DRENVO-220428 format. One record per residue: x, y, z of N, C-alpha, C, CB in turn; residue in one letter. Coordinates in steps of 0.1 Angstrom, whole numbers, plus 5000, padded with zeros to 4 digits. Glycine has a CB too. Example, Ala and Ser with C-alpha at 12.3 -4.5 7.8 and 13.67 -1.06 7.14 Angstrom:
BEGIN
  n.px  n.py  n.pz  ca.px  ca.py  ca.pz  c.px  c.py  c.pz  cb.px  cb.py  cb.pz  kemar
  5132  4943  5078   5123   4955   5078  5132  4967  5078   5113   4955   5090      A
  5128  4978  5071   5137   4989   5071  5129  5000  5079   5141   4994   5057      S
// end
This chain:
BEGIN
  n.px  n.py  n.pz  ca.px  ca.py  ca.pz  c.px  c.py  c.pz  cb.px  cb.py  cb.pz  kemar
  5148  3312  5705   5155   3308   5717  5170  3308  5714   5150   3293   5721      M
  5177  3314  5723   5191   3315   5721  5198  3306  5732   5196   3329   5722      S
  5211  3303  5729   5219   3295   5738  5231  3302  5742   5222   3281   5731      R
  5234  3305  5755   5246   3313   5758  5258  3304  5757   5245   3318   5772      P
  5269  3310  5753   5282   3303   5751  5293  3312  5758   5286   3301   5736      I
  5301  3305  5766   5312   3312   5773  5325  3305  5768   5311   3312   5789      R
  5335  3313  5764   5347   3307   5759  5359  3314  5766   5349   3309   5743      I
  5367  3305  5773   5378   3311   5780  5390  3312  5770   5382   3301   5792      D
  5394  3324  5768   5405   3327   5759  5418  3332  5767   5401   3338   5749      R
  5419  3328  5780   5430   3333   5788  5443  3328  5783   5428   3328   5802      S
  5444  3317  5776   5457   3312   5771  5462  3321  5759   5456   3298   5766      T
  5452  3328  5752   5456   3337   5742  5458  3352  5746   5446   3336   5730      S
  5455  3354  5759   5457   3367   5765  5444  3376  5763   5468   3374   5759      G
  5434  3370  5758   5422   3378   5755  5411  3377  5766   5416   3373   5742      S
  5413  3369  5776   5403   3368   5786  5392  3359  5782   5398   3381   5790      G
  5380  3361  5788   5368   3353   5785  5358  3361  5776   5361   3349   5798      T
  5353  3354  5766   5343   3360   5757  5330  3353  5759   5348   3359   5742      T
  5319  3360  5757   5306   3355   5759  5297  3358  5747   5300   3360   5772      R
  5289  3349  5743   5281   3350   5732  5267  3343  5734   5287   3345   5719      Y
  5258  3346  5725   5246   3338   5724  5244  3335  5710   5233   3345   5731      A
  5239  3323  5707   5236   3320   5693  5220  3318  5692   5243   3307   5688      V
  5214  3325  5683   5200   3324   5682  5196  3319  5668   5193   3338   5684      R
  5194  3306  5667   5191   3299   5654  5176  3302  5650   5193   3285   5655      P
  5174  3302  5637   5161   3302   5631  5155  3288  5632   5161   3307   5617      G
  5145  3286  5623   5138   3273   5623  5147  3262  5617   5125   3274   5616      L
  5151  3253  5625   5160   3242   5621  5153  3229  5625   5174   3243   5628      V
  5151  3220  5615   5144   3207   5618  5152  3199  5629   5142   3199   5606      P
  5147  3200  5641   5153   3193   5652  5141  3188  5660   5163   3201   5661      T
  5144  3179  5670   5133   3174   5679  5125  3185  5686   5139   3165   5689      E
  5132  3196  5690   5126   3207   5697  5117  3215  5687   5136   3216   5703      M
  5120  3216  5675   5112   3223   5665  5102  3215  5658   5121   3230   5655      A
  5101  3202  5661   5092   3193   5654  5078  3197  5653   5093   3179   5661      D
  5071  3203  5663   5058   3208   5661  5056  3218  5650   5052   3213   5674      P
  5066  3226  5648   5066   3236   5638  5069  3230  5624   5076   3247   5641      L
  5079  3223  5623   5084   3218   5610  5074  3207  5605   5098   3212   5611      V
  5066  3201  5613   5057   3191   5608  5044  3197  5603   5053   3181   5620      Q
  5042  3210  5604   5031   3217   5599  5035  3224  5586   5025   3227   5610      D
  5031  3219  5575   5035   3224   5562  5030  3238  5560   5030   3215   5551      Q
  5019  3242  5566   5014   3256   5564  5024  3266  5571   5000   3258   5571      V
  5028  3262  5583   5038   3270   5590  5051  3271  5582   5041   3265   5604      I
  5056  3259  5578   5069   3259   5570  5068  3267  5558   5073   3244   5567      V
  5057  3266  5550   5056   3274   5538  5056  3289  5541   5043   3270   5530      D
  5048  3293  5551   5047   3307   5555  5061  3312  5560   5037   3309   5565      D
  5068  3304  5567   5081   3308   5573  5091  3310  5561   5086   3297   5582      Y
  5091  3301  5552   5100   3302   5541  5097  3313  5532   5100   3289   5532      I
  5084  3316  5530   5079   3327   5522  5084  3341  5528   5064   3327   5522      D
  5087  3341  5541   5091   3354   5547  5107  3355  5548   5086   3354   5561      Q
  5114  3344  5544   5128   3344   5546  5136  3349  5533   5133   3330   5550      M
  5145  3358  5535   5154   3361   5523  5161  3350  5517   5164   3372   5528      P
  5166  3340  5525   5173   3329   5520  5164  3317  5517   5184   3325   5529      L
  5152  3318  5520   5141   3308   5515  5144  3294  5517   5139   3311   5501      A
  5148  3290  5529   5150   3276   5532  5150  3274  5547   5162   3269   5525      R
  5147  3263  5552   5149   3260   5567  5164  3259  5569   5142   3247   5571      L
  5168  3261  5581   5182   3260   5585  5186  3245  5587   5185   3267   5598      G
  5199  3243  5587   5204   3230   5590  5212  3230  5603   5213   3225   5578      R
  5214  3219  5609   5222   3219   5621  5236  3223  5618   5222   3204   5627      V
  5241  3220  5606   5254   3224   5602  5256  3239  5601   5258   3218   5589      D
  5245  3246  5597   5245   3261   5597  5248  3267  5611   5232   3267   5591      D
  5241  3262  5621   5243   3266   5634  5257  3262  5640   5232   3261   5644      V
  5261  3250  5636   5274   3245   5641  5285  3254  5635   5276   3230   5637      A
  5284  3258  5623   5295   3266   5617  5296  3280  5624   5291   3269   5602      A
  5284  3285  5628   5285   3298   5636  5292  3296  5649   5270   3303   5638      A
  5288  3285  5656   5295   3282   5669  5310  3280  5667   5288   3270   5675      V
  5313  3273  5656   5327   3270   5653  5335  3284  5651   5329   3261   5641      R
  5328  3293  5644   5334   3306   5642  5337  3313  5656   5325   3315   5633      Y
  5326  3313  5664   5327   3320   5677  5338  3313  5686   5314   3320   5684      L
  5340  3300  5685   5350   3293   5693  5364  3294  5687   5346   3278   5694      A
  5365  3298  5675   5378   3299   5668  5385  3312  5670   5377   3296   5654      G
  5397  3313  5665   5405   3325   5666  5400  3337  5658   5420   3322   5662      P
  5392  3334  5648   5386   3345   5639  5378  3354  5648   5378   3339   5628      E
  5372  3350  5659   5363   3358   5667  5370  3363  5679   5350   3350   5670      S
  5383  3364  5679   5391   3367   5691  5387  3381  5697   5406   3367   5688      D
  5382  3390  5688   5379   3404   5693  5364  3406  5693   5386   3414   5684      W
  5356  3395  5694   5342   3396   5694  5337  3391  5708   5335   3388   5682      V
  5329  3398  5714   5323   3394   5727  5310  3401  5729   5333   3396   5739      T
  5301  3395  5737   5288   3401   5741  5278  3402  5730   5291   3415   5746      G
  5279  3394  5720   5270   3394   5709  5260  3383  5709   5278   3394   5696      Q
  5248  3385  5703   5239   3375   5701  5238  3373  5686   5224   3379   5707      C
  5243  3362  5681   5244   3359   5667  5232  3352  5661   5257   3351   5664      L
  5225  3359  5653   5213   3353   5646  5217  3344  5635   5203   3364   5642      A
  5214  3332  5635   5218   3322   5624  5204  3318  5619   5227   3310   5629      V
  5198  3326  5611   5184   3324   5608  5180  3326  5593   5175   3332   5616      D
  5190  3327  5584   5187   3329   5570  5180  3342  5567   5178   3318   5565      G
  5182  3352  5576   5176   3365   5574  5162  3366  5580   5176   3368   5560      G
  5157  3356  5587   5144   3356   5592  5141  3368  5601   5140   3343   5599      H
  5151  3372  5609   5149   3383   5618  5146  3396  5612   5162   3384   5627      S
  5148  3396  5598   5144   3408   5591  5129  3409  5587   5152   3409   5578      L
  5122  3398  5589   5108   3396   5585  5099  3393  5597   5107   3386   5575      R
  5087  3392  5595   5077   3388   5605  5079  3373  5608   5063   3391   5602      R
  5073  3368  5619   5074   3354   5622  5063  3346  5614   5071   3352   5637      G
  5064  3333  5614   5054   3325   5606  5041  3326  5613   5059   3310   5605      P
  5030  3323  5605   5017   3322   5611  5015  3308  5617   5006   3324   5599      R
  5012  3308  5630   5012   3295   5637  4997  3291  5641   5020   3296   5649      V
  4987  3298  5635   4974   3295   5639  4970  3280  5638   4964   3303   5631      E
  4975  3274  5627   4971   3259   5626  4977  3251  5637   4976   3254   5612      T
  4989  3254  5641   4995   3246   5652  4988  3249  5665   5010   3249   5653      M
  4985  3262  5668   4978   3266   5680  4964  3259  5681   4976   3281   5681      V
  4957  3259  5670   4944   3253   5669  4945  3238  5672   4937   3256   5656      E
  4955  3232  5666   4957   3217   5668  4960  3214  5682   4968   3212   5658      R
  4968  3222  5689   4972   3219   5703  4961  3223  5713   4985   3226   5706      F
  4955  3235  5710   4946   3240   5721  4931  3241  5717   4951   3254   5724      F
  4928  3238  5704   4914   3238   5700  4910  3251  5694   4905   3236   5712      G
  4899  3250  5686   4894   3262   5678  4889  3273  5687   4882   3257   5669      A
  4884  3270  5700   4880   3280   5709  4890  3291  5712   4874   3274   5722      D
  4903  3286  5713   4914   3295   5716  4915  3305  5704   4927   3288   5718      V
  4914  3300  5692   4916   3309   5680  4905  3319  5680   4916   3300   5668      M
  4893  3316  5684   4882   3325   5684  4885  3337  5693   4869   3319   5687      Q
  4893  3335  5703   4896   3345   5713  4907  3355  5708   4899   3340   5726      G
  4914  3351  5698   4925   3359   5693  4919  3371  5685   4935   3351   5684      M
  4926  3382  5686   4922   3394   5679  4927  3394  5665   4927   3407   5686      D
  4918  3390  5655   4922   3388   5641  4927  3401  5635   4911   3382   5633      S
  4924  3413  5641   4928   3426   5635  4943  3427  5637   4921   3437   5641      R
  4949  3420  5646   4963   3422   5649  4972  3411  5641   4966   3420   5663      R
  4965  3402  5634   4973   3392   5626  4974  3397  5611   4965   3379   5627      L
  4985  3394  5605   4986   3397   5591  4976  3388  5583   5000   3394   5586      P
  4971  3393  5572   4962   3385   5564  4967  3372  5559   4957   3393   5552      P
  4959  3362  5559   4963   3349   5553  4964  3350  5538   4953   3338   5557      R
  4974  3342  5533   4975   3342   5518  4968  3331  5512   4990   3341   5514      R
// end
């Protein structure tokens, strides 16, 4: 999920810049169903080049960069702040899906399309 940002730079003569920030898995209230499932967290981290969950400060630093003068010539970009996760597959969420919707839902999924469990 990304969040659009609009910054008015008219005082610097640059006009208006627009961005989106797309964070990876960061322990927040919104991500709680994912981060409370250790199977998902372990699989997520296993797929990440930087091998850790994000922090709110990681995302805030990216927003601070986009809002600051360093990004004066940047616009129209979606910035992934995800520890490299966008380079890999997503986490396996079957345990969460089964917990929320029941085992019957999982039986209807095509297991040939899922990566093998480790």
